[in-house]
N, C-alpha and C positions, 0 to 999 in steps of 0.2 A: 537589503544591500549589507553586504558586510564591512565594514570599514577596512582597510587593507593594513597590516603590519608592517610596512614598510615608510609609511609616513614618516618626513622628517620630525626632528624634534625642534619645537619651537619656546617662544620666549613667553611667558606668562601672560604677556598682553593680548588681551579676548581684539580678535579684527572683524572690522565692521567696515561693510561697503553702503554707503547711502545711495540707492542704484536704480538706474528708472533708464531707459534709453530712448525717451522721447526726450528732448531740449525745451529749457525755459520754465524746468520745474522748481527749481530751486537748491540742486544738488550742491553746487560750492557754498552758498549760504548759509545750506542747513548744516554740511559739516563744521563747519570753523565755528558756529556760534556754537554747536553743540560740545565741540572740544573746547571750547573757552569755556562753557559752563562747566563741563567736567573738570577741568583742570581748574577753574574753579571751586569746587568740591572737595579736592584732594586729589584728584587725578592724575599722576603723571601723563599726559595725553599727545599721540606724535600723528600728526597728520602727513598724509602723503599725499603728494600731488602728483596723480596718475593721466592726467588730462595734458595731451600736448600741447592745450594750446596754454598753458600756465595760469590763467585764472588766480590759485589759489597763491601762489607761489607771486602776483603780481601785485595781490590784495595788501599779501603782509610785508615784505618786504620794498626798500625804498627801488625807484624805479633804476637808477645808479645801480645798485646792489647787484639787481636781475640782469642788468645787461652786461654785469662782470663778470658775474655763475654764465652766463651765456655764450660767452665769450673765451669763457677758460673750462668749458666744461668736457673741451677734447686733450685735456691737458694732465698732468701730475696732481694741478692744484683742482683739479676739477670737484666740486663738492653738489653735483646735479645726482637725481638718478639716473640718467643718462653714463655722468660719468662711472656709476658702480657698474653697470649693464655692457658699458662700450667692449672692453674684452670677449665677453659671450659673441657678441654683435662681430663683433671682429674676428671672430675664434682666435684671438693672442694669448687667452689666461680664461680664469675663472673672475667673480665679479670683486670688486673693491669696494675697500668698507666705508663707510660716507657717515662722518659724524652732524647730526643733524642741528639747523639754527634755534638758540633756544629764544623763543619768541616772547615769553615773559616765565612768570614762575609757573613750572610744571606741563606749560603750551611747544611744544617744538614742531618743524615741520621738514621734512625731507622733501628739496624743492624739484619742480617740475624741470623740463627742457622739451623743445621742438622735436627735439631726435629722438624723443622716444613714439614718436609717428614709424621713423624709419625700425625702429626694435618689433614693432608690432610686425612688420614686415615677415621678421626674424622669426616669430613667433608663430608665422602660418607653417614654415617648415620643419621648425621644431616638433609641432604637432604632429605633423606626418611623420617625423623619424620616431615617434612615441609605437605610434602603432605600429610600426618598423623594428620596433624593440632595439633602438640604436640610446645607448646613455649621452649622446650629444643632445638628443631633443628633449630628454629629460632635464640633465643639466639646462637646458634652453627654458625652458618652460616654470623651472624650479626658479629662475637667477630673482625675480623679480621679489619673490616670498624671503629668497637668502638675503637680499641685502636688506630689505625691511627690518627682517628680522635682528641684523647685525646693528643697525641704526637704533629699532629699540631697547634693546640691548643696553645703547651707551645711554643711553635716558633714562632707563629703569623703566619703560611703559608699562603702566597697567589697561591704557586702552591705543589699539591703532586704529584710522580714521584714515579710510579710502577718498579723495574726489576722484571720480572716474568722469572721464567723456558719455555725452548721449549717444551713444552705439553698442551694439552688440555686436564688436567686431573681436578681433584675437586677445587684445588688449584685456579688454573684461573683464573675458571667458577668465583668463587667471588669476585675474585679481577677484573674482566672483568664489572660484574654487578654493583660493586660501582663505578665504574670512571666514570664521565661526559664525557669523552670522549677516544681516544685509537688511535693510531698513528701505520703505518703497515713498519718496517724494511724490504728491501727485499736485499739479495744478488743476481748480477744479471746473476741469472743462470736458467736453467731451473725449477731445483729442487722447488727453489723461485713460480716459472708459478703454477706449480703442485698443492703447499701447498695452493697456495691464494681457490681457489675453497675449500677444509674444512676448512680452516679457516671462508669463511665466513657463509655456511649451520651451521659450528659449531655454532657461535656467533648466527646466528637466533635462536637453538634450543634452546639455552640456557636463551635468553630475553623472548622467548613467552612461556617456562616451567617456566621462574620465575613468569611470570604473572600470570600462573595458581595459583602456590603457593601463590602468594599475594591475590589471591582472596578467597584462600581457608584460609587466615591467620585471628586468632582469634584478636579482637579489641587492645588487650597488645602487639603483636608482634611488633617486632623491623624487620624493613624489610630494604633493599638495594633497591637503586634506580634505576636500572635493564635497564636503557636507553641510552649503550655506544652510544656514537653518532662517526663516522668517520672524526677524524679531518688531516686524509690524509696518504700520504706512503715517506718512506726517504729510493731509491736505496743509495749503498753505496759499498765501496771495490771496487770502478772502476781504471781501471789503466788512467794513463794519457800521451798524448805525446806531444811534445813542447807544452804544455800550455794546451791542449784540450782534450777531453776522447774519449778514441778510438770509431771506428765508430760501431764496439760489442756492446756499449755502447748504443750508437746514436740508435740504431734498436732494443733493448731491450727496452728501455723505452716506447715503443709507445705497445709491444707485454703486458709490466706490466698493462700501464694504462686499456688498453680492459680487461684484467684479474679480474682486481679490481673493474672495471666497470657490467660489467656479474656477477663474481660471489660473489663480495662482495656489492657496491651500488646498484643494482637492488633486490636483496635477502634482504636487511633490506629493500629496500624503498617499500616492500611486507608489513612488519610490519608495521611500522610508516617512514610518507618521512622525518621529521624532524629527523631521525639518519642521514643522509646521508646528511643536509643542505648545509657542506662545497664544495660541490663538482662543485659548478655555479664561485665558487671561485679560479678555481684548484685541481688537489689533493695532486700533488707535495709538498711535507713540504721545500724541499734542496735536497743537496747530502752531501755524505759526500765521497770521495775519496778514493783511497788505500794510509794509511800512514804510510804503510810497518812499518820501525824501529823507529817512531817516538810512534808505541802503544805500542809497548814494552819497551820503557823508559819511558811511560807514568806509565805504572802498578810495575816498579820496583819500581821508583821513588812515587811512589803512589799521582798522582796530575793527574787533567784533561789535555788535549795535549795542551792546550793551556799557561800550567804551567810549562809545558814543559824545564830543565835545557838542553841545547843541543846548540851545533854551527850552526845547523840550523835552524838560524831564522826564514829564508823562511818558511818552512815547518809549525812551529811552528804559525805562522801568518797567514799561509792558512786556521788550524786547526781550531785558535778560529775565523775566519770571516764565517767560514762554518757552525758553531754551533751556532753562533749570530743571522747568516740569520735565520737560524730553531730556534732557540729561539722569536725573534722578529715575525716573522710569524707563529708561534702556540698561541703566546700572543695575536696578532691583531686576528687571527681566530677563540679565543676562547674568545674572548669581554674584555678579560684585558687590 
């Protein structure tokens, strides 16, 4: 596959999605804590809450602030991702720049909005318009990418991490096509294995369809990159006894790797070998054990696991180390 020459110019930031259409695999937890670790390592990192459920936004901002954001998202004072996209959705203009919230040093948030669900419905029409070579389709499909780009420029981001919902809908399609890389969070169960097959073939269809759309595009159309590379996977929520993972977890990992190789790596390799270049370095980015009550404490306190105030300091240090290792390996793998 040859990359199109019409792709929009983007910021220097590397865009990454932690993507798995199966629910309950820890996408929000992993995205938040990896972003926090990257920020601690000196990288300016923008989190994009692209899930209409807004769990990431609710985690990081106080409830009153979230309520105010959602109440004002339709107004000129709006600061959510929907506020930026609304003119595109309502056909009244182009995207509105949104300054991200600074959570702490090097860590920023573009807040989510429940009305992203409405924008997802628009994306179905925009996608079909692209196949008819209509410029409004390309403008609509690229709107989230351009919104994120403007916000990333405001905080001089090195990394952009998308937190997406658990589905294979139109919104996740444009998110993946906008990303440089994706990583697969996986719970250690049979359902995660079954989900891998659908994930790989879905991604392959999105990429090949977008190449068709790109080939059809008029010269003035704005295009997404459309070539998300596999960065690896993160097994999570496994039990530890005596300082070691359970035997069930140890047995699960080879099964998961085989599924990823056959149903993601090999499928993407047929499209373009560069989509799976990290395989030679090993697929696993790291591991996240079951941190139990530390996760709920993190949500209650509105902080990453590494910043939870608790008497169980060993758990906090363990979480900090786990996510720091994943962040470091991720940065090395994508050349940062």
